[in-house]
Structure formats: structure tokens, C-alpha cells
C-alpha positions in Angstrom: 3.9 5.0 21.3 6.9 6.2 22.0 8.8 8.5 19.5 11.2 5.9 18.6 8.3 3.2 17.3 6.6 5.9 16.2 9.6 7.0 14.0 10.4 3.6 12.7 6.9 3.1 11.9 6.3 5.8 9.5 9.7 5.4 7.9 8.6 1.8 7.6 5.2 2.9 5.7 7.0 5.7 3.8 9.4 3.2 1.8 6.9 0.5 1.7 4.7 3.2 0.2 7.2 3.7 -2.3 8.1 0.6 -3.3 4.1 0.0 -3.9 4.6 2.8 -6.0 8.1 1.8 -7.7 6.3 -1.5 -8.6 3.7 0.0 -10.4 6.0 2.3 -12.5 8.6 -1.0 -13.2 5.6 -3.5 -14.4 4.6 -0.5 -16.8 7.9 -0.2 -18.5 8.1 -4.0 -18.9 4.7 -3.6 -21.0 6.1 -0.7 -23.2 5.3 2.6 -21.1 8.1 4.8 -20.2 6.4 7.7 -18.8 7.1 6.8 -15.2 10.8 6.3 -15.9 11.1 9.5 -18.0 9.7 11.2 -15.0 12.3 10.0 -12.7 10.2 7.7 -10.5 11.8 4.4 -10.6 13.8 5.4 -7.7 14.2 4.9 -4.1 14.8 8.4 -3.5 11.2 9.7 -1.3 11.8 13.1 -2.0 10.3 11.8 -5.6 7.4 10.1 -4.2 5.9 11.9 -1.4 2.5 12.9 -1.1 2.1 15.9 1.5 -1.3 14.0 2.6 -1.4 10.7 2.0 2.4 10.0 2.5 2.7 12.6 6.1 -0.2 13.8 7.5 -2.6 11.2 6.9 -0.3 8.7 8.5 -0.2 11.1 11.2 -3.5 11.7 12.0 -4.4 8.0 12.5 -1.6 7.6 14.7 -2.8 10.2 16.9 -6.5 9.7 16.7 -5.8 6.2 17.3 -3.3 6.4 20.0 -0.6 4.1 18.0 -3.4 1.1 17.5 -3.9 1.7 13.6 -5.3 1.0 11.5 -3.1 2.8 9.9 -2.8 3.9 6.0 -0.8 5.8 3.4 0.2 6.6 -0.2 2.8 8.0 -1.9 2.0 10.2 -5.1 1.4 7.7 -7.8 3.6 7.0 -10.7 2.7 8.6 -14.2 1.3 5.9 -16.4 0.1 6.1 -20.1 -1.9 3.5 -20.6 -2.1 4.0 -24.3 1.8 2.8 -24.3 0.9 -0.7 -22.7 1.6 -3.5 -25.6 -1.5 -5.4 -23.7 -4.2 -2.8 -24.2 -6.6 -5.0 -22.6 -5.1 -6.4 -19.6 -2.2 -4.1 -19.2 -3.8 -1.4 -17.1 -5.0 -4.1 -14.6 -1.7 -5.9 -14.4 -0.1 -2.5 -13.5 -2.5 -2.0 -10.9 -2.5 -5.4 -9.1 1.7 -5.0 -9.1 1.3 -2.2 -6.0 -0.5 -4.6 -3.4 1.5 -7.8 -4.8 4.5 -5.8 -4.2 3.8 -5.7 -0.6 2.4 -9.0 0.0 6.0 -10.1 -1.3 7.7 -7.7 1.8 5.4 -9.2 4.1 6.1 -13.0 3.1 9.8 -12.1 3.0 9.9 -10.3 6.2 7.2 -12.2 8.1 9.0 -15.6 7.3 12.3 -14.5 8.7 10.2 -13.7 11.7 9.1 -17.4 12.0 12.1 -19.5 10.8 15.1 -17.3 12.4 15.5 -19.0 16.2 13.6 -16.8 18.8 17.1 -16.5 20.9 18.1 -14.0 17.9 15.4 -11.7 18.3 15.6 -12.0 21.8 19.2 -10.7 21.5 18.1 -7.9 19.5 14.3 -6.9 20.3 14.6 -3.9 17.8 14.6 -5.6 14.7 12.3 -8.0 15.8 9.9 -4.6 16.1 10.9 -3.3 12.9 10.3 -6.8 11.0 6.7 -7.1 12.6 6.6 -3.7 11.2 7.3 -4.3 7.7 4.8 -7.0 7.9 1.6 -5.8 9.2 2.2 -2.1 7.8 2.4 -3.9 4.0 -0.1 -7.0 4.8 -2.6 -3.7 5.7 -1.0 -1.9 2.4 -1.9 -4.6 0.4 -5.6 -5.3 1.8 -6.1 -1.3 1.9 -4.9 -1.0 -2.1 -7.6 -3.6 -3.2 -10.4 -1.8 -1.7 -12.5 -0.7 -5.0 -12.7 2.8 -4.9 -10.6 5.6 -6.5 -7.9 6.1 -6.3 -6.7 3.0 -4.8 -5.6 0.3 -6.9 -8.7 -1.9 -6.2 -10.8 0.5 -8.4 -8.8 0.1 -11.7 -9.4 -3.6 -11.4 -13.2 -3.1 -10.0 -14.0 -0.5 -13.0 -11.8 -3.0 -15.4 -14.5 -5.6 -14.5 -17.1 -3.7 -14.5 -19.8 -3.9 -17.5 -20.3 -0.7 -18.9 -23.7 -0.8 -18.5 -22.9 0.4 -15.4 -21.0 3.8 -16.5 -22.8 6.0 -14.5 -21.3 3.9 -11.2 -17.7 4.3 -12.6 -18.4 8.4 -13.3 -19.5 8.6 -9.8 -16.6 7.2 -8.0 -14.1 8.6 -9.9 -15.2 12.1 -9.0 -16.4 11.4 -5.4 -14.2 8.3 -4.5 -11.6 10.2 -2.6 -14.2 11.8 -0.3 -15.7 8.5 0.4 -12.8 6.8 1.1 -11.5 9.9 3.6 -15.1 9.8 5.0 -14.6 6.1 5.8 -11.2 6.1 7.0 -11.9 8.9 9.7 -15.3 7.2 10.5 -14.0 4.1 11.4 -15.5 2.3 8.7 -12.2 0.7 8.0 -11.6 -0.6 11.4 -12.3 -4.1 10.2 -9.3 -4.5 8.1 -7.6 -4.7 11.7 -9.0 -8.4 12.1 -7.8 -9.3 8.9 -4.6 -7.8 9.5 -4.1 -9.9 13.0 -5.6 -13.0 11.1 -2.5 -13.0 7.9 -0.1 -11.8 10.6 -0.8 -14.7 12.7 -1.0 -17.4 9.4 2.6 -15.8 7.8 4.6 -15.1 11.0 2.9 -18.0 13.3 2.7 -15.6 16.2 
């Protein structure tokens, strides 16, 4: 993978995870929780969102370890949310959690449909634009799927734990304590490689390529 392609893929990943986190914050704000707003996190300024491991080190390590073939994951610092401020106490936290993956799906659909319906000749004249659009689609599909895995600290865990009966309290405690270690283990030992096939399928369904 060339340095230029590496640079653009990391930039797309960074801003995709930032939009993901901002979406959490805006939905929380719309439901009555201004915590993210007061913390200055409803901004596209990357310095407000960077997580040294999730935003920088992990994507770089994955790019090196897979020779640029992926899958490439990452995350930004979670926006602060106070669930007790939410007007919808029953489903508010779930709505906030699902907002991030939905934002990634929307980005993938917007850029993917442009690829599908813009004349091929335009992209032939500007191959760099096609490459960036392609990165946006594939990376955002990957982020949406990855974040729906039901392991803390990913969004899927909040949905999973919310729907899990109270009789599984020990499972909830275990996942909350050791979820990050389980996730890192799965990433670096290749257990999530199967996500690539799902990404490729969804990429084809959206773009037709």
C-alpha cells in the first residue's frame, strides 16, 4: 500500500469515527442530555476526539499486520453521556448507542450510491476521487458492523446488555470488566477476519461494484 493511499485511508477512518461519536452526542442532546455539548465534543475538530490507541496505534498496527489488506478498525474517544438526563429513560440509551452505527451506514449509502449512479467516465477522469469515495464506503460499512459486535466498549454491547434479562447479571458484569481485553484478543488473533466478507458483500450491494 502506497504512503498516499495509507494516508487517505487513515484520514477517512479518523473522520468516520469522529462522525460516529458526534452522532451519539447529538442524539443524546436531542433527548435532553447536554453533557457532550458542554464537554465541547459536538465538533469535527479531531483533537477533541482522538484516542491514541483506538484512533492511531490500532489502525496503524492493523495496516502493518495485514499488509494493507485489512480489516481496519478503530474508534475515537467516546463522547460523555449521562443517561439520567435522557427524557426517554427506557430506550434513550439504546437510541444513543445505535446512532453511531446508523451514521456510518448513512455515510456508506450516500457515497456508495454516488459511485453507483455517477457515470464511470467521470471517475476515470478522477481516479483519486473514486478511491476516496470507495474508502468512505468500505470503512464506514466496517465501522458499522464492527461497532455492533456485542462486546464492551462497542455500541453493540449497550444494545445487547439492555436487551439481556436481569438473570444474566453475571454475564453483564464479566463483559463490562473484560470486554476490551476480549476485543483486542479477537482483533489481533484474526477472529474478526470474517467481517471482510460481509463488508465486500454490502459494498457490492450498495455500489454495484
